[in-house]
C-alpha positions in Angstrom: 137.2 122.2 39.8 136.5 124.8 37.2 136.1 128.7 37.9 134.8 131.1 35.7 135.9 134.9 35.5 133.6 137.3 34.1 134.9 140.8 32.8 132.1 143.2 31.9 133.8 146.3 30.4 132.8 149.4 28.5 133.0 147.7 25.2 132.3 143.9 25.8 131.8 141.1 28.2 134.5 138.5 28.2 134.2 135.0 30.0 137.1 132.8 30.9 136.8 129.3 32.3 139.6 127.8 34.0 140.9 124.9 36.0 141.1 126.1 39.5 144.2 124.0 40.4 146.6 125.2 37.7 144.8 128.1 36.2 144.8 126.3 32.7 142.2 127.9 30.4 139.6 125.6 29.1 137.4 127.9 27.4 136.5 131.7 26.7 134.5 133.7 24.7 133.3 137.6 24.3 130.3 139.5 23.2 130.2 143.2 22.5 128.3 146.0 24.2 126.6 148.9 22.5 128.6 152.1 21.9 128.1 155.2 23.8 128.0 156.7 27.2 124.8 155.2 28.4 123.7 151.6 28.2 120.6 149.5 29.2 121.8 147.0 31.7 119.7 144.5 29.8 122.5 144.7 26.9 125.1 143.5 29.6 123.0 140.8 30.6 122.4 139.7 26.9 126.2 139.9 26.2 126.9 137.9 29.4 124.4 135.2 28.3 125.8 135.0 24.9 129.6 134.9 26.0 128.9 132.5 28.8 126.9 130.0 26.8 128.6 126.5 27.0 130.9 128.0 29.9 129.2 129.3 32.8 127.2 126.0 33.3 130.3 124.1 33.7 131.6 126.3 36.4 131.7 125.4 40.1 132.4 129.2 41.1 132.1 132.5 39.2 133.6 135.8 39.8 132.6 139.1 38.3 134.5 142.3 37.4 132.9 145.2 35.6 133.3 148.9 34.8 133.1 151.3 37.7 131.2 154.3 38.5 128.2 153.5 36.3 124.6 154.4 37.7 122.0 151.7 37.6 118.8 152.9 39.3 116.0 150.6 40.2 112.5 151.2 41.3 110.3 149.5 44.0 110.1 146.3 42.0 113.7 145.8 41.1 113.2 147.2 37.6 115.6 149.3 35.7 114.1 152.8 35.4 116.6 154.3 32.8 119.6 153.2 30.7 122.7 153.2 33.0 124.9 156.3 32.8 128.4 155.1 32.4 131.7 156.4 33.8 132.5 158.0 30.6 129.3 160.2 30.5 130.6 163.6 31.1 127.3 165.7 31.3 127.5 165.6 35.0 130.4 168.0 35.2 128.6 171.0 36.6 126.9 168.8 39.3 130.4 167.4 40.2 131.6 170.9 40.8 128.4 172.0 42.7 128.6 168.8 45.1 132.3 169.7 45.8 131.3 173.0 47.0 128.4 172.0 48.8 130.1 169.6 51.0 133.0 171.7 52.1 135.4 171.7 49.1 138.1 169.2 48.0 139.8 168.7 51.1 136.6 167.8 53.0 135.6 165.3 50.3 139.0 163.8 50.3 138.7 163.3 54.2 135.2 161.7 54.1 135.5 159.5 51.0 139.3 159.3 50.0 138.8 161.2 46.8 137.2 164.2 45.1 134.4 163.4 42.8 134.7 164.2 39.1 131.8 163.9 36.4 132.5 160.1 36.3 131.5 159.3 39.9 128.2 157.9 40.6 127.2 160.5 43.1 127.3 163.4 40.3 125.1 161.2 38.1 122.4 161.0 41.0 122.3 164.7 41.1 122.2 165.1 37.3 119.2 162.8 37.2 117.4 164.7 40.2 118.0 167.9 38.4 117.2 166.9 34.9 115.0 163.9 35.0 112.9 164.4 38.1 110.0 162.0 37.4 112.8 159.3 37.3 114.4 160.4 40.3 111.3 160.2 42.2 111.0 156.6 41.4 114.4 155.5 42.5 114.6 153.1 45.4 117.9 151.5 45.0 121.2 152.6 43.2 123.7 150.0 42.0 126.9 149.8 40.0 127.2 147.8 36.9 129.2 145.0 38.7 126.5 145.1 41.5 123.7 144.6 39.0 125.1 141.8 37.2 126.2 139.9 40.4 122.6 140.4 41.7 121.1 139.0 38.6 123.4 136.2 38.6 122.4 135.4 42.1 118.6 135.4 41.1 117.7 139.1 41.3 116.0 139.0 44.7 114.8 142.6 46.0 117.0 143.8 48.5 119.8 141.1 48.0 122.3 143.2 45.9 126.0 143.4 47.3 129.0 145.2 46.3 132.7 145.1 47.3 134.7 148.0 48.7 136.8 148.5 45.6 133.8 149.4 43.6 132.1 151.3 46.4 135.1 153.5 46.7 134.4 154.8 43.2 130.8 156.0 44.0 131.5 159.2 45.9 129.4 158.0 49.1 131.7 155.6 50.6 134.5 156.1 53.2 137.4 153.6 52.7 138.9 154.6 56.0 135.7 153.7 57.8 134.5 150.8 55.6 131.0 152.0 55.4 128.5 153.8 53.1 128.2 157.6 53.6 124.1 157.3 52.6 123.6 161.1 53.5 125.8 162.1 50.4 123.8 159.8 48.0 120.4 161.0 49.5 121.4 164.7 49.2 122.7 164.3 45.7 119.4 162.6 44.8 117.2 164.6 46.8 115.6 161.4 48.5 116.5 158.5 50.5 118.1 155.6 48.5 118.9 152.1 49.0 122.5 150.9 48.8 123.8 147.4 48.3 125.1 145.3 51.1 128.9 145.5 51.5 130.5 142.0 51.1 132.8 140.9 54.0 136.3 141.8 53.1 138.6 138.9 52.1 141.0 137.7 54.8 144.5 136.1 54.3 145.9 133.7 56.6 
């Protein structure tokens, strides 16, 4: 059995194909991403297609890892509205400070979400979008992380079928690790409108 691991980082996508029984690597390749603090998600897909060519078609199972925090916003048809704002995009620093203040300060954020949002967190990028690109914000029906978007595309890209894991969700600023659930009111208040969030994959269980 062959398994493929995909790592879509800030700078590149790497694909490694291994034998499941012993971990021996039978193939690997990588492809670069554009530089910058914003990136069209299509560039990640192009890099994945290039790096995965000749590898993914032989895989019996695929696992995806990717950069956290980035904001991918989709419209009603599941089309990307604007380039993704990445974790290293610092322009939402004022929105981060405002959101911390609006929702009761750092201690309240830590109680509700397990962390205090900084400019890297997705929730602050949603507020930035609402304040600086209101026409784009009005079109948003779903918000995903880079990992979620790539997994969704690999699975066929059916509207409403996106999923995420709790590790990635914990970096959005609108997920409660203690309760294992989304806090949609935080995302919706940041954006100024209701927004769809990906399904949370069931947690893995060890016997």
